[in-house]
C-alpha positions in Angstrom: -0.1 0.1 0.1 1.0 3.6 -0.5 3.1 5.2 2.2 1.4 8.1 4.1 4.4 9.4 5.8 8.1 8.6 6.2 10.0 9.6 9.4 13.9 9.4 9.5 14.8 7.6 12.7 18.2 8.3 14.6 21.3 6.6 13.3 22.7 3.9 15.5 26.1 2.1 15.5 26.4 1.5 11.8 26.2 3.5 8.5 22.6 1.9 7.8 19.7 4.5 7.8 16.4 3.7 9.2 13.1 5.2 8.4 9.6 4.5 9.8 7.1 4.2 6.8 3.5 5.0 7.9 0.7 3.2 6.1 -3.0 3.6 6.6 -3.2 0.9 9.2 0.4 0.0 10.2 4.0 1.0 9.7 7.2 -0.7 8.8 10.9 0.1 9.2 12.7 0.8 6.0 16.3 0.4 5.9 19.0 1.7 3.5 22.6 0.2 3.7 25.3 0.7 1.2 27.3 -2.4 2.7 25.6 -5.2 0.6 27.5 -7.9 2.4 26.3 -6.6 5.8 22.8 -6.4 4.5 22.9 -10.0 3.1 24.2 -11.2 6.5 21.5 -9.3 8.3 18.7 -10.7 6.0 20.0 -14.2 6.2 20.5 -14.3 10.0 17.1 -12.6 10.5 15.4 -15.2 8.4 17.1 -18.0 10.3 16.1 -16.5 13.7 12.5 -15.9 12.7 12.1 -19.5 11.5 13.2 -20.5 15.1 10.5 -18.2 16.5 13.1 -15.9 18.1 12.3 -12.4 19.1 13.6 -10.5 15.8 11.7 -8.5 13.4 10.6 -10.2 10.3 12.2 -9.1 7.0 9.1 -8.4 4.8 10.8 -7.5 1.5 14.2 -6.4 0.1 15.3 -4.9 -3.1 17.0 -6.9 -5.9 20.4 -5.2 -5.1 20.0 -5.9 -1.4 20.6 -2.1 -0.5 16.9 -1.7 0.7 14.7 -3.7 2.9 11.5 -3.4 4.8 11.3 -4.8 8.5 8.4 -5.5 10.8 7.9 -2.4 13.1 8.0 -3.2 16.9 7.1 0.3 17.8 9.0 3.5 18.8 9.2 2.9 22.7 12.4 1.3 23.8 13.3 -0.4 27.1 15.4 2.6 27.9 12.3 4.8 27.4 10.4 2.8 29.9 13.3 3.0 32.4 13.6 6.7 32.0 9.9 7.4 32.2 8.9 5.0 35.0 12.1 4.5 36.8 13.2 1.3 38.6 9.9 -0.3 39.1 8.8 -3.9 39.2 7.2 -3.5 35.7 10.5 -2.1 34.4 12.5 -4.9 36.1 10.2 -7.4 34.6 10.7 -5.9 31.1 14.5 -6.2 31.7 14.1 -9.8 32.7 12.0 -10.6 29.6 14.5 -8.9 27.3 17.4 -10.8 28.8 15.6 -14.1 28.4 14.9 -13.3 24.9 18.5 -12.3 24.2 19.8 -15.7 25.8 17.2 -17.6 23.8 18.5 -16.0 20.6 22.1 -16.8 21.5 21.5 -20.3 22.6 18.8 -21.5 20.0 20.0 -19.2 17.2 23.2 -21.1 16.5 21.7 -24.3 15.0 22.2 -24.7 11.3 23.8 -21.2 10.7 26.2 -20.9 7.8 28.9 -18.9 9.6 31.6 -19.5 6.9 29.5 -17.8 4.2 27.7 -15.1 6.1 30.0 -13.7 8.9 31.5 -10.4 7.9 34.9 -10.7 9.6 35.5 -13.8 11.9 33.6 -17.0 12.4 34.8 -17.1 16.0 34.7 -14.5 18.7 38.4 -14.6 19.5 40.7 -13.2 22.2 41.2 -9.8 20.5 37.4 -9.3 20.0 36.8 -10.3 23.6 39.5 -7.9 24.9 38.1 -5.2 22.7 34.6 -5.5 24.0 35.9 -5.7 27.7 37.8 -2.5 27.1 34.9 -0.9 25.5 32.9 -1.8 28.7 35.7 -0.2 30.8 35.9 3.0 28.9 32.1 3.6 28.3 30.8 2.2 31.5 33.2 2.0 34.3 35.1 5.1 33.5 31.9 7.0 32.8 30.7 6.2 36.4 33.6 8.0 37.8 33.8 5.5 40.7 37.3 4.4 42.0 38.5 0.9 41.0 41.8 -0.9 40.7 42.6 -0.6 37.0 45.4 -3.1 36.9 43.3 -5.8 38.7 40.5 -5.1 36.1 43.0 -5.5 33.2 44.3 -8.8 34.9 40.7 -10.0 35.1 40.1 -9.1 31.6 43.2 -11.0 30.5 42.2 -14.1 32.6 38.7 -14.1 31.3 39.7 -13.8 27.6 42.1 -16.6 28.2 39.6 -18.8 29.6 37.0 -18.1 27.0 39.3 -18.7 24.2 39.9 -22.3 25.4 36.1 -23.1 25.6 34.0 -25.0 23.1 32.1 -23.0 20.5 28.4 -23.8 21.0 26.4 -20.6 20.6 25.7 -17.7 18.4 27.1 -14.3 19.7 24.7 -11.4 19.0 27.4 -9.0 18.1 26.7 -7.2 14.8 26.2 -10.7 13.3 29.8 -11.3 13.0 30.7 -14.4 14.9 29.6 -17.4 16.9 30.2 -17.2 20.7 32.8 -19.2 22.3 30.9 -20.7 25.3 
């Protein structure tokens, strides 16, 4: 059906651009991405997850060149919006628990049958460098932002020990991290 309105949505962590396309009775999310391999990966993984009844939006259509696709619209109220408007309530806590359960289900059940070799953009495994990079990201953008004292050397030692441990475990699950790799646990 014909679009009655199109709203540009805020850009997130990638170069993709998102639009809410309003129809007469519903809306969809329109996505434009110039990185065609990334789009193919997103479309492939989304289809695989949807077939397993995991909590991901359905890909409704995509252009022949794979630069544009339409996704199911889950609405414009985020978990963060709920937290900011309602505070730390039992309702918000319940939503956080529900979200974490859905994320865990996606990571545990999402792995089965995925073609990592064809569709992973960088690595098929979440190795030591990626683990350390994410842990340092947590340090810089969470711990340091809190401006609370902590022993930086002990933290780095813990990061090193954790990354060493994780790189020696069996690969069994999907790591929901930019659709790049399978988890290591």
